N, C-alpha and C positions, 0 to 999 in steps of 0.2 A: 484480506488481508491486506501486506500487501502486502501492497501496496509495501501489504507490509512493507516496514518502512521501506517502505515500495521503495521506496522504489529508490534505491539508493546505498552505495557501498561505503565500506569504511576508507579505503583509499581510492577517491574514484579515479577512472581510469577513462581514455576516449573511449568514445561509442563504438561497439561492435557489431557489424550488419549481421542480424540473423539472416538476412534473406540471403546472402550470399552463401552462409552456412549452411542453413537448411538446404539452398540448393542441391548443394554436392550430397545431400543424402538421396536426392531423386535420382541420382547418377548409378546408385547402388543397385544392383539385379535382385539382392534378394536381403533382406533383415534378419539376422539370428539374434536369438534370446539374449537380452544382455547381461552384463557380466557381473550387475547388482541387480539381476530381475529375478522372478521367480525359479521356483525347483520345486521338484517332488522327489522324495524321500522313498525308500524301499517302503517305509510304514503308512505311505499313504498321506503323510504329511506335506503341507504345502507352504513354502516359504515365500512371502510377497513381500516388496521394499518398495518403501514409498520416502519421497524427497520433498521435503517443504524447506522452506527458509524464516528466519527469525523465530516471531512466537505464533503460533496456531492455536496451542490448547489441547495438542491431541495426545500427548503422552496418558493419561489416564484413561483416554476414549480408546487409544490401539489396545490396553491393558485389557479393558474390559470386553473388547471384542475378541481377543484370543480365548479369554475364559468361557466364552459364550460358544466359542469355536474352536475346540482343542485342536482339530485338525490343521489349524491355522498358525503360521509363526510368522509376526510381522519384524521386520527390520526396517527400523526409522533413521534416514540419512537427513539429517537439519544443517542446512547450511546457514551461514551468518547472515546474509543479507540477500536480497531480490538480485543484486548484480551476480553474486556468486552463482546462485541458482541458475540464472540466465545463460550464464557462460558454460556452465556446466552441461546443460541440455541443448544447447547449439553444439558443442564440440561431440557429444555422444550421438546427437542425432546425426551429424555427418557422418561418424563413424559407422553408423548401423550397429551399435551395439552400445552396451553399456549402461542404458536408462533405466531406471528403476520402474516398476510395475505399475506405479501410481508418480505422475511429477506435479507437484505443486508448481502454478505458473500465475504471475501477475497481472493485472487488468492492462498495464501499459504496454507490454511485450505479446500480448494475447494475439494482436492484428498481424503480428509477422509470422506466428505457426500457423494461423488461419488461411496462408496460402498453399499449405501442404497438406491438406485433410487425409490425405491417403498415409500419413505417418500417425496419425492417431484413430484410436476406434472410434465409432459412431456412438454414442452415449443416448442416443434418444430412447425413450421407452414409455408404455404407458403407466409403468408404475411412478414416473417422476414428472408425469407433465403436470403442469400448474403449479408445482412446488415452489418457483422462484419469483422474484419481481420480473416482468415481461422484459425489462431492459437488459437484465444479467442474462436472459436466456439468448437474446437478441444477439448480444456482444459474442456470444462463443458460438453461433451458426454461422457454418460458411454459406458461401453463395449457392452452394447446391442442396442445401438444407441439412448439413449434417452437423450435430451437436457435439464437439469435440471438450467441452468442458462443463463439469458440474459445480456451479456457484457455490463459494463457501463463504465469505462475507463481504460486507460493502462499507465504505469508510465515511459515514455520516459526520462532519466536523462540529465541535462544541470547542471553547474555550478553557484550556487548564491553568491553573494559575496559583501563585505562592499566597496565599491568605495572609502569612506572617510579612511577607514583604510590603504587601498592600497595606497592611497595617500600619507599617512604619513609615511608609510614604504618604500616610493622612487619606488614604483611599477605604471605600467600602469593603468588609471582607465576606459577607453574608453572599451565598450565591445568587439568591435572587436579585438581590442589590446590585452585584457586579454585572448581573446580566442586562439589568437596567443601565448601568453606566455604560457599557460596552454597545448597547444596541444603536445602530445605524451603519453609515458606511465604511469603509477604509479610511478615508480622510479623518472621520472621528476616531478609530480606534489609535491612527498616528498620533491625534493631537491628546488622548487620554496618555498615550505611551511618553508624550514630551512632559505633562504635569507629573507624570512618575519621577522619571529619570532627574528631574529637576530638584526630587527630594530623597532621592535613593543612589546608591554607589550601583546597583545592579541594574543590568540592562533590561528592556522593556521585552524582548523576544530574543530567541536562540540563534536565528541565522538569516540571513536576505533571502535564500533560498524556500526556507518554510514559508515564510512570508507570501513569497511570488507563488509557491505552489497552491495554496490558499486563494490567492486572486485569479491564478490562469485557471484553475477549476471552473470558474465561473463564467468562463469565454466558450460558445458553442463549438466555433469553429477557430482555433487559437493557431494551430500549425500547418495543417491542410484542409482543403476542400472537401466536401463528401466524396469527389471522385477521386480523392487521393492528390490533388494538384498540390504542392508545397507553397505554402505562401507565410511561411512563419518570420521570413526576414523582412515582408512589406506589408505583413497586419500591422495597422497603427496601435491596435489595441496592446499588441505584444509589447512594441517598442515604448508605450505609453506607461505599462505596467512593470517593464525593466527600469525604467528610469524613476519611476515613483518608490518605488521599494529600493534602489540604491539612494536617491536622497535620504530617505527616512533611516536607512539603514547606515550609511555611512554619514553624510554630510550632518545630520542629526543625531548620529550616534545611537541609536534606538536598538541597534542590533549587539549582540554578544559576541558577534563576528567567529561565529564556530561552525565547524565545516559539519555537515550533519553526517551522524552515526559514526563519527571519526572519536578516538580515545578522549580528546580535549571536550567533545560535546558532550560525552558520557558523563564525564569528570564534573562538566558544568551542572548537573543535577545535585551534586552533593555540595559543591560550593556555593550556591545560590546563585549563579552567574546570571540569571534570568529569571524575571516574575510571572510570564506568560508563554505559553507556547500553545501551538495550533494541532490539537488533538482528535484524530478519528479513532474509534473504538479500538482497534487494533495498537493503538500507541499506547493505552493504559498499561499494559503487561510491561513494555517497555521503560515508560517512567516509574512504575514502581520498584523495576530491578535495578535502575540505575540511581532511584531515589532512596535506596534501603536506609531505613533509620532516620530519614528526614521528614518532619512533621510540617503541616500546614497545605500541602497539595490540597486541590478542590477543582471543582468541573463548574462551569457556568453554562447555562444552556442559552447559549447565543452564539452568533459568527459573523463578523463584519460582511455586510453586503447581503445579508440574509441566510444563505444555506449552500453548501458545499460539499462534496465527496471527492477524499482524497484516497486512493488505492481500493482494493478488494483484490479477490483471488478466487482460482478455480482448482479443481483436480481434473488431471488428463491420464487418458491410458492408452500410452505409447503403443504402436503393432509391434515393436519389438519383443514386446512380454511374451512369454510362453503359457502364462495361465491367466488371460485376459477375463474371462468370465469370473474367477473369482476376484480378480481387482476390482472391476466395474461392481460387484455386490459389495466390497469394501467402500468405495468410493460412493457408493449409493446410500450406506449405513450413515458414513462420516457426514453427509450432506442433508442427512434428513433433519427434519426443524428441532427435534430433540437432541440429538448430538450438537447441534450448532449451538443450542442455548447454554450446554455444556460448556462448548468451547469459549464461548461469553463469558461464563461467570469463572473461567478458569484464566484466561486473557484478555479479554475484553473485545474480541472479533465480533464485529455486531451481524448477523446473520443476515442472508439474504432471502430466506424461507419467508413466504407471504403468511404462513400459518402459524410461524414463530411470534409474530408481530401482536397477536392476540392469547398468547399464553401468558399467565400470572409468572411462571417461573421466569419471562423475560421483563415483562412490565413493572414487576414488583420490585426487580433485583436493585439491592445496593451495592456500594464498595466501601470497604472499611478503610482502606489506605487513602480514598479521596475524602474523607471526613463522612463516612456512611451517605456518599452523594446518590441520589435515586438514579444512576446509570442508565437501566433500562429504559426509564420514561424519558430521560434527556435524548438519549441517543434515538429513540423512536421519534421525538419531536423534532429532532435534526435532520432525521431522515426525510420527514413530511417538507421540510423546508427547502429541499433541494429542487430547484426549479430547472437546473441546467444539466445535460448530459452531454458532455463534450466529445466532440469527434476525436475516435483515436484510429490514425490510420497505421500502415506499417511502418512509418517513419517516426511515428510519435516518441516511442521511447528514445530515440537514439539523437531526435531535436531536442528533447528536454534533458537529456542527460548533457548536451552540449552546453544548453542555457545554464545548468548548474554549475558546470565549469567556467563561463562567463560572468554568472554573481559572485563565486569562489574568489575568483582572481581579484575583482576589486575588495568584496565585503571581508575575506577571509586570509588571503596571502597576500594582499596589497601591493600586486606586480602590476596592475593595470589600474588606468581610469576607465569611467564608463565609457568612453567613446573607443578606446582603443579596444577594451575588450568585446565591445559589441561587434566591431568589426573581425575580430577571431572568430565570434560566433555567427557571422555570416558566412565567411571562408569555410568553416566546419560544416553550415547545413549545404553549400553549394556543393562540397565534396560528396553529399547523398544522394545528390540527383543523378 
């Protein structure tokens, strides 16, 4: 997931250092059961709580699990955004109580939690060995070999587009023709955008940050070296991408100047404010929800620069919980290939389970809202196109959050020019070290 809008909040706040909050948890001498955690009634029924964010496609799955396991009652806490979930987890981790039995976490803030393996159950088991893509498992494995998260989805990206707006601007509308039109690097994508905006009142894409996210996810070491050394403000690739995005978003006015996940952003899907957006699988449910009743959305099997992965999530089992064994069983079941394919059918969250990629239920799936696009095959192809897995250390989330603020100051708020906003970004990054 993630990502789910992964990674972002409605009204973005300054970065909160999970390390300092989680560190406080280590000072506690004991961890009691969470206020929202599992409980066992006199009739032997076990209540399990699970916390996720955005849309994971779990509603029907949780009902299915309860029907198959009458002794289990599940309480689902669904946060609005990844930021909300992260803040909640950090606060209750530090307090030593209050966490759900299963906590959904997003890949960008997973490295912060790997520093505190004792706060999470070890999920390694022969039953799940070989279930996931290798890098998905490696990302959730601590230095001492403990697996703290079961992979849910990954975020291979395609281009979602409004075929009606393309037609009005004289661009092709067939998804294969659109894929051929957009094939190439980021310069080419922006050039096609200039052609579009010359003939349309709509913007080419939604926000500077979404374009930046697509580009930075193609950089192996954007913010940190593999040893954790922060290089974000000194890395020429980061500064070049920042400048290129703002030049095209603001100077050439290709952006709709919307803050990701804000009310205005969501309304933009209804008003036809932009013609394209960068869409990992988990974004499909969000687009369909925000664009309900709008016709013309489709998906092109292409992404500027080749391939990219945005977001993806995990299920963890905090050690605060009273019924960790039952929580692990539920987490294993939810992340089995069969269940992940159902989640994909529900909300578009693309599985990270290797077996799922060979199942007809995935590869043959289509999406009616997106003009019956063959979403299973498109995202399978997009997953194969991913050639870079960015390194994400414990500061990645906070740095990327500061970058979103920097871009928004120029693109959305228009309170700064690129240079002044970059300097504020530098100051923010330095404060993290």
